[in-house]
C-alpha positions, 0 to 999 in steps of 0.5 A, a space after each residue: 223431867 221424866 214424868 213431864 215427858 211422859 205427860 207430853 206423850 198425849 200422842 205418838 206423833 206430837 212434836 214441838 216446833 222450833 222455827 227458823 226465820 228467813 227474812 229474805 223473800 223467797 220470791 221473784 224480785 219483781 213478783 208479788 209476795 206469795 209467801 208473806 202476809 205482813 201484819 201492818 197497822 192495817 191489820 191491827 186494832 190501833 188508835 186513829 192516825 192521820 197517815 194513810 195506809 196502803 195495803 200490799 196485794 197478796 197474789 196467793 192467799 193460800 200462802 197467808 199464815 195460819 198463826 199470828 204473833 202479838 207482842 203486848 208491848 206494841 201500841 195496837 190493841 189487837 189484830 184483824 185476821 183476814 178470812 180470805 185464806 179460808 175461802 182460797 183453801 176451800 176452793 183450791 187448796 192442796 188435798 182439800 178438793 173443795 168446791 168453796 165455803 158454803 153459804 150460811 150464817 158466818 160467825 167467829 169465836 175463840 175456840 180455846 185460850 190457855 189463859 182466861 180472858 186472854 182474848 176480849 171476846 163477847 158472850 159465848 166467846 163470840 168475835 166481831 166480823 168486819 166486812 163480808 164474804 171473803 174480804 171480811 176480817 175477824 176482830 181479835 181484841 187482846 188483853 195486853 196484861 196477859 200472855 198466852 195462846 188462843 185459837 180463833 175459828 171461822 164458822 158457817 152455820 156453826 161448823 168450823 171451816 178454818 182457824 188461826 193460832 194467836 200467839 201473845 208473847 214478847 218478840 220471839 225472833 231474837 234467836 240464834 243465827 246458827 247455820 249447819 253450813 255456809 251454803 244454805 240456799 233458797 228457791 224463789 218462785 221463779 225457780 232461781 236458787 240462791 244462797 241465803 245471806 247470813 243477815 237474812 237467817 234466824 232461829 226462833 228463841 223458843 218453841 212455837 207457842 212458848 211465852 218465855 225463852 228462859 227456864 229461869 225467868 218468871 215464866 219458866 214453866 211456860 217455856 215448853 210451847 205447843 204440840 202438833 201432829 205432823 202436817 197439821 196447821 193447828 196446835 194441841 196444848 200440852 195442858 201441863 207446864 214444865 213445872 209439872 202442873 196441869 192447866 186447862 183451855 177454855 172457849 166455845 169448845 168448853 173447858 178442856 183438861 189433861 187426861 191426868 187431871 183429877 177434877 173434871 167438873 164442868 170440863 172434859 178430857 182432851 181424850 174425849 175430843 179424839 177422832 177415830 177413822 177406820 183404816 179403809 176410810 182413812 184417806 188424805 182428803 177426808 182426813 185433812 177436812 176432818 182436821 180442819 173442822 176439828 182443830 183441837 182433836 187428835 186424829 187416830 186411824 183404827 183397824 177396820 174391826 175397830 179393835 185398836 190402832 192400825 199399824 203399817 205392816 202390822 209393826 207396832 212401832 209404826 202406827 198409821 199416820 193421822 192422814 191415812 193413805 193417798 192415791 198413787 203413793 205407797 205407804 213408804 212414800 207418804 212423806 211426799 205429801 209434803 204437808 209442811 214443805 220439806 226441802 227434800 219434797 219428802 224424798 230421800 236421795 241415795 246420798 243425803 248426809 253431805 252439804 252438797 246433797 242439801 236441798 234449798 228452802 222452798 215456798 212455805 206450805 199452806 198448812 205450815 203452822 208458823 207465823 209470818 216470815 217463819 217456817 218449819 225447819 226441814 226434816 227428812 221424814 221419810 226414813 229418818 223420822 219414820 217412827 213419827 208416822 
């Protein structure tokens, strides 16, 4: 296990994600759903049916999910991923400060998959796009005999502008309903704070990206899940199983293997994909854009002389986070960027460890990596997890 943990430390800031599912809407009773995007039959590749399907209107596409669960046991043959979120984020998303997605040749493909043939893609991992512009959808046909993870990318003139995680697994929502205390609350979009009913609270039964919830079942070695740099929406595959075996991912990005692999014939190490930004250039808008266009690249901040990694206050225990600096926020308040929508808004009160000081669950972040109806569990990152910065 010690060797496995060491292999998982591909980066100091990589974390496994366990989600809590809140089935109740965090919205005004009369409002449109600003948090959830239901994947109903109109977003699935299904056999023709007679019943007419009416789509729900989403008021804020920036809140649409960055990942989708597909259960191979269902009748549909895949999913349709709406690209409207990409257009919404590049024209009005937090910290991107974009002016929209440029015109050009729009394509989609499988950037990577951790099981060969998981997605039924075309030549060079191409995927079909149905419709045009921001109303288009990416057709993702899935090999239902397999389980695993994939990331599909939307490209303009060959450059990635958004990507989505496709998680093919059995239903992961059957986890514990444990609450740390009874008074857990949520804030609706109309500002009203209310208790979360027990029947609307649930944990995932596994880490995000794991295809098994058991360490004794046949897929026990794939029960680790995926890794994330805090605040980023895209997963990083650990490329090593719980059984201490290496595996590769492959797709339009090529074949990518763990740094400890012995054979790199026709493949590259995931380290070769890393992006290094000089400290003086490390600014949140630029680095978030860099992360969106390089979903499989770990991002590091180097000293301005490029002699190595940069640190907060020259403390080797505090490497500068991947997103760098933010105008108006000193280094010790960068958690207030709140990229994963922490209940605390990234701030810590003088008294923070009592039930009464607990803050309500809030709107899901646009960068949250969790599927529909789930969100990252809150943490007081500013001080309690400062080393993760």
